[in-house]
N, C-alpha and C positions, 0 to 999 in steps of 0.2 A: 799730723795725727798722733798726738800725745795725750795721755789720759788726764793730765792735770789741766788741760785746756777746758775740760768740762767744769771744773771748779772755778776757773777764771770767769767763765761765762755765767755760771750761777751766781757768783758774787756780785756781778754787775747787773744782771737782768732778772734775777729771782730773789731779791732781797726779802720779799714778804713771805717766802715759803718757810714752814716750820720744820725743824729737826728736833724731835723729841725722843728721848730714850730712857730706859731704866738703867740706872747705874748698878754695877755689881756690888757696890758698897751699900746700896739701898737708896731709895728716893728716885725722883724723876729729874732729869736734866733737860733743859730747854736751850736751844741755840739756833743758829741760822747759817746759811751757806757763806755769807761774808765772814762770820766768825770762824767757821771751820777752815775757810780759805786762809785767814790770817794765821791760825794756829798750825796749819799744815806747812806754811812757809817757815814758821819758827822751827818746826821739826826738821825740815829740810836743812836749815842752817845748822842745827845741832848735830845732825848726822854728818854733814860735811866737816864740821869742826872736829868730829871724832874719827876722821879719816875714812869715812865711807866713800867709796868711789863708784862710778858707773859700772854696773854689772854685779856689784856685791849683793849678796842676799841678806835680807833682814827678816827674820822669822817672827811670826805673830801667833800667839796662843790665846785667843780672845773670842768673846761673844760679840753679837752685833750691838755695838755701842758707839757713841759719838767719837770716842778716842780711837776706836778701831778704824772708823771711816777716815779720820784725820791721818792715821798712820799709813793707810794705803796711799793716799795722795802725797803725803810728805815723803814717803819712801820712794815712790815712783818719780816724784818731782826732783829728787836728788840724783836721779839716774840709776838708782838701785832697784832691786827686785823684791817685792813683797812675797814672802814665802809662808803661806798659811799652814798651820799645824792643827790637826783635828784632835781635840781633847777627848773625844769619845773612843779613840783607838786605845789599844793596850799600851802601857808606858814604854815597853820595849820597841813597839812599832813607831811611836812618836820619836823616840831617840834615833831609831834607824833612819827615819825620813829626814830629821834635822841634820844628821851627819851626811846623808847622801846629798842633800841640798847645799851644804857647806856654809850656812849662815854663821856670821861672827857675832851678831847681836840677836838677842831674843827678847821680844816685848810680850808681856803676859798680863792677863787680868789677875788681880790679887787673889781671887777665889781659886786660882790654879797654883798658888804658892806651894802647897804641899806636893803637888805633882811635879813642879819644876825642881824642887829640892830632891825629889826621888830620882829624877832622870838626869840631873846635872852631872853626876860622876861619869855618865855614859856619853856625854856630849863632847865630841872631839874638837870642835871649832869655836864654840861660843866663848867670847871673851867678856862681853858686857850683857848684863841682864837689866831690863827696864820694866819696872812695875808700873802698870797703867793706872796710876792714881796719884794722890797728893803725898803719900808717905810710902816708905818701904817696909815690907814685913820683915820680921826677924828670921833670916834664913842662913843656912850654911851652904855657901856656893863657892865654886872654884874661881869665879871671875868677879868683876866689879858689879855692884848693884846700885841702881839709881832710880829715883821716882820720876815718872814721866813729866809731871808738872814742874819739877825742879829742872829737868833736862831742857824744856822748851822756854825757859825764862830769858834766854839770851836773845841776841839780835836775829831778826828774821833773815832767812836766806833768799836765794833766787833759784828759780827753776833751772835745772841743768840744761846745757846745750847738748841735746842728745838727738839721735836719729829715730824716726818713727819705727824703724825695724829693730831697734834695740829691745832687749828683754825688759819686761815690765812686771810680770807676776809668775809665780811658780806654785802649782797645785798638784797634789798627788792623788792617784786613784785609791780606792778603798782597799785594794789588795786582797780580794776574796780568794784568789788563787795566786800563790807565789808572792814575791815582794811587791809592795806598791810601786807604781811607775809615775815618774814626774812628767808633767806637761808644762812647758815653758811658753808663756804668752808674751807677744811683743806689744808695744804701744799700738802699733797699727792694727793688729788683729783684735785687740780689745776695743778700739774705737769703732772698727767695722762691725764687730759683734753688737756694740751698743746701738749703732744705727739700725742694724737688722732687728734687734730686740724691740725697737720702738715702732716697728711696722704695725699696721692694724691687725694682721694675723698673730702678732706677738703680744707683748705686754701692753703696748699702746698707751703709755702714760701721757698725761697732760698736766699743765700747771693747776688744774682744778682737782687733781687726784691727791689722795693721802695714802701713801703706800706703806704697808707693814710687811717687811721681808722676814717671815718666820724662818725661811731657809737661812742657815748660818753662812757668814762670809767665808768660813773655812770649808764649805761644801760647794765644790764645783764652781769656783770663781764667783760665788755669791749670786749666780744667775744674772750677772751684769747689772744688778739693781743699784749698787753703790755708784755706778757711773750714769745709769739711765735717769735716776731721780734728779740729780742736779742738772743734767742736760735738758730735761723737759720742764724743770721747775716744780715737780711734784714734791709735796711735803713728805718727809721721811719719818716714820715712827719705828724706833728700834727696841726690840723686846728684851735685850740683855739676856740673862740666863733663865728667865721665867717663860717656859714654853708649855706649861700645863693649861688645861682648858679654861680654868677660872681666870688665870692671868692674861691669857690671850684675849678672852672675851672682854675683860675690864678695859684693856688698852684699846681694843677696837671701838668700844662704845665711848670712852672718855675722850679719845682723840679723833673721833669721827672718821675712822678708816674707811676708804672706798674700795681699795683693792689690796689683796694680800697674796702671798705665794709661799708654798711649802710642800712637804712630803705628806703622803696619806696618813701616816701614823699620828701626826699632829692634828689633822682634821678629824680623825676618829675621836681623839680626846675632846676636842672642842664640841663636836656634835653630841657626844655623850653628856657633856656638861650642860649644853643647851636643853637637851631632852629631859635630863634629871631635874632641872630647875625651871623648866617651862619658860625659857627666855627667848627673845628675838634679837636679831642683829638689825639695827635700825638704819645704819648708814652704809653697810657693806654692799657693793654692787657686783664685784667679780672676785673669784677665787681661782688662782692658778695652781694646778696640782701636777707635780712632777716628781721625779726621783724613783717612782715605782708606779705600777698601773693603778688607776683609780677605779674602784668597783662601781658598777651602775647604781647600787644602793646609796653610795656616798654622793654621787652626782645628783641623784634625785632628792636626797635629803636637803642639799643646798638649794636646788632649783625650786623645791616646794616652799622654800622661804623667800622666793623672789630673787635669788642670787645666781648670777650666771657663772657656770663652771667652765673653765678652759683647761683641757688636758694637754700637757706639754711633755716633750721628750728631749733629752739631751744627755751629754756625758761630759766628764772632765775634759776629754779629748776634743769635744766640739765647742769648748769655751764658755758655757756648755749648751746654749740653746740651739735646738735643731728644728723641731716641728711643733705646731700648735693645732689642736683640733677645734678651730674656729669655724662656725657655720658660714656658708657662702651659697649663692645660688648654684644649683636648684635645691640644695639640701635644706635651706631655710624655709622652703614651702612644703616639705615632707611632713607626714604625721609625726607626732611627738615620739612615738615608739621607735620609728626609723631614725629620727635625729639622735636619740639616745645611743643607738648602735654606733653612729659616727663619733659622738662625743667620747665614747669609750676607747676609740682608736687613738693612736698617738698623734695623728694629724698630718697635715701637709707641710712641706719645708718652707722656712723663711727664704726670701730672696737672698741668694748668695750661698745657699746650701744645695748641693747636687746630691741625688740619692738614687740608689738602684738596689735590686736584689739579684743575686746570682746563684748558680749551682756551685758545687764544690770545685768545679773546673774553671770557674770564672765566667761562664756563659750567662748573659742576662736573662732573667725569667720574665714572663708576661706580667703586665700591670692589670690583672683581672680580679684582684681581691681574693683569689683562691690559691694561686700558685705561691709557694713559700720558698724562701731561699736566704742566703747570707746577706744581711743588710750592710751595705757599704756607702760611705759618704765622703765628700770632699768639698773644699771651699776655702776662702781666704781666712776664716777664723777657725779652721779645723786643723788639728795637729798633723804635721808631716813626719813626726817621729817622736820618740820619748827622750826625755832628758838623759844625757850620757849614753844614748844609743841602744838602750835595752828594747826588747820587744819589736825588733825590726820586721818580724814575720807578719805583723798586722798592717803594714803599709806596703803598697806596691809602687812600681816605678812611675805610674801615671798619677800618683797622688791620692789614690783611693785608700781610705781607712776601713778595715774590716772591723765592725763594731763588736762582733761576737754575738750579735742578736740574730735570731731567726724571725723573719717578718714577711708580710705580704704588702703589696701596694695596689690600690684599686684604681679604677678609671678616673676618679676625681682627684687622684694624687694622695689620698689618705693612706698613711702607713700604719700598719698594726703589727706590733711585736707579739709573736706567739710564744716565744721563749728565749732564754739565753741558750746558745748552742750547747753549753755544758749541762743545762737543766732539762732539755727536751726529753720526753719519754718516748722511746722507740719500742712499740709493742707489735710483735708479729711483722716487723719491717715497716710499719707505718708510724708517723709522728703524732703525738698527742700533746696539745697545748696545755701546760699546767696553769698558765696565767688565766686562760679563759675559764677553767674549772674553778679556780680560786675566786675570781670576781663574781661568778654566779653563786658560789657557796656562801659568800658574805651577805648575799641578799636574803638568806634564810633568817627569820626573826630570832632564832636561837643561837646564831653564830656571830661572834664579835670579830674574829679574824680567822683566816684560813690559809693553809699552804698545801701544796701537792708535790710529792716526790715520786720517783719511780722506785719500786722495790722488785727484787728478783721473782720471776715466775717460771716454773718448770716447762711450760709450754710456749708462752708468748715472750719469753726473755725478760720483759718488764711489764708491770701493770701499775696503775695509779693508786697511791695511798693518800687519802685525804686526812689532813691533820687540822683540827679546829680548836679554837678557844671559845668556850661557851659564854654567852651573855649572862650577866648576873641573874641567878635564880633559874636559869634554863638548863635543860639536859638534852642536847641534840643527839639523835640516834642515827645510825647508818641508814636504816630503812627510810627515815623521814628525809634525810639529805639526798638519797638516791631518787626519791619521789620528786623532790624539789628540782633536781637537775634533769630528770627525764623529760624528753621532748625539747630540751634547750641545747643539748649537745648530742653528738652521735652516740648511739647505744654502746658502742665498744669503747667510748671514752669514759663511761661511768666508772667511778672508783670501785675497786674490789673490796676495800675496807676503809673504816673511819676510826681515827684515834682522837680522843679528847684530851687536851693537855692544858696545864695551867697557863703557860705562855709559849710563844713562838719566838725563837731567837732572831735578832736583827743585827745587821752590820752597823758600823758607826754612822752610816749615812741613811739609816732607816729602812734599808731593804731587807727582805726576808733572807736569813742566812741558811741557804739550803745545803751548803756543805756540812754545816753542823747537824742539820736534821738528818742528812744521809748517814752521818756517823752514829747519831742517836738511835736510828732505826735500821742499822746495818744488819742486825740479826732477825729482823721482822720477816716472817715467811707467810706466804699466801697459800691457801689450799687450792688444789687443782679443781 
């Protein structure tokens, strides 16, 4: 069970699949799995000649491109560990993660050259910089700089003789509280994850599919797509740096994309572009939405266009895929309004993922869809600890990982996250789900995006504050939004106030940054 075997297989049996991507330099690059296989072996040879040994980390700072895919396989094939860096983080955070991971080589897209030059003085271990292109940009760097295409001109190497339990990839959490934490994936865990992701409740790719992974490879292990596509023979369409609505639409139509995956913020941009230009998606069949909760209005917007939406959940620590809200008997026979309720949940686990909710003392809570508790998971592709031993309190002796989410599980096995444990509002001793209010608020025609935080209250300790971004030309009011929410949630859940803002801050992985919102509204006071 070694990840480069996926590419061996694809090069032999899926020669006709397309791999098409936008280059960061401009233009469209077309290739195939046999060519990626040959170039990945050349990279393996180049890395070994440069002294890279099994277990060494090789960092990547890159978008979804054919070279980044080649790099993953070439690095892992040399027995080394691909270490993804998220360019959306603050420069100091990127440098911290690179230093913590200990990579000696940094491979970067040329569009990130200014960022690399900025952080290079802070990088304690990097000795060689590889520009993922034909030429090298003019940079002042403390180490050696070489162009990727020049680097792989030499003789092809051979896949290293490594054990399936050896390390393969290193990915860091977004670090919304405290320093980011590293999750080290083995070849075995990545292969098992890919098998799991290919199940029918999961991504379920086939050789007839054309997959567009809008989710970046630096986000939570790329959702296993760089491994699953070659394993199944699905054609792969890579968006590069262009993730705006117009660019995503153009690529979906021109390359006849049938399935795509990404976070809600990207789909919001796409839907706005479709609506503004009265356009249709003529080939797309399925959209996988993960990374944050999918509002019902977003699900309906796709389904009204004849596109199936599958809500998914996972974390960097789960490699990352955990659950999929795929319809199954008897749910598929329910009225559409009831089905939508299940589609908005995070779904039931893939085979290989164990899941439960517990109280604060570790006692398991009922699977009745009403009881809530701390969500805990374990399985062969789920972390048993963080890199270098940090965050030990999140893992127990039986292998259960405490996700930090508060959730319920119903009799059909569907899990629904009601909040992050640090975000839940406790009003008068009772919990209020901010996610549920947010999803309903986005369904109002005047609201483009919504967030809910708890603010101090003299009587109830905390009460909900609704923060919204207005749709263009609209002016949402507190009274209209309360009327929209009334009857859909408990009366005592209704927000006490509404604030309209220009934008809502997001983390580097597209999630609402509630820590920043709480700081922004720290002085907000509600009337009794």
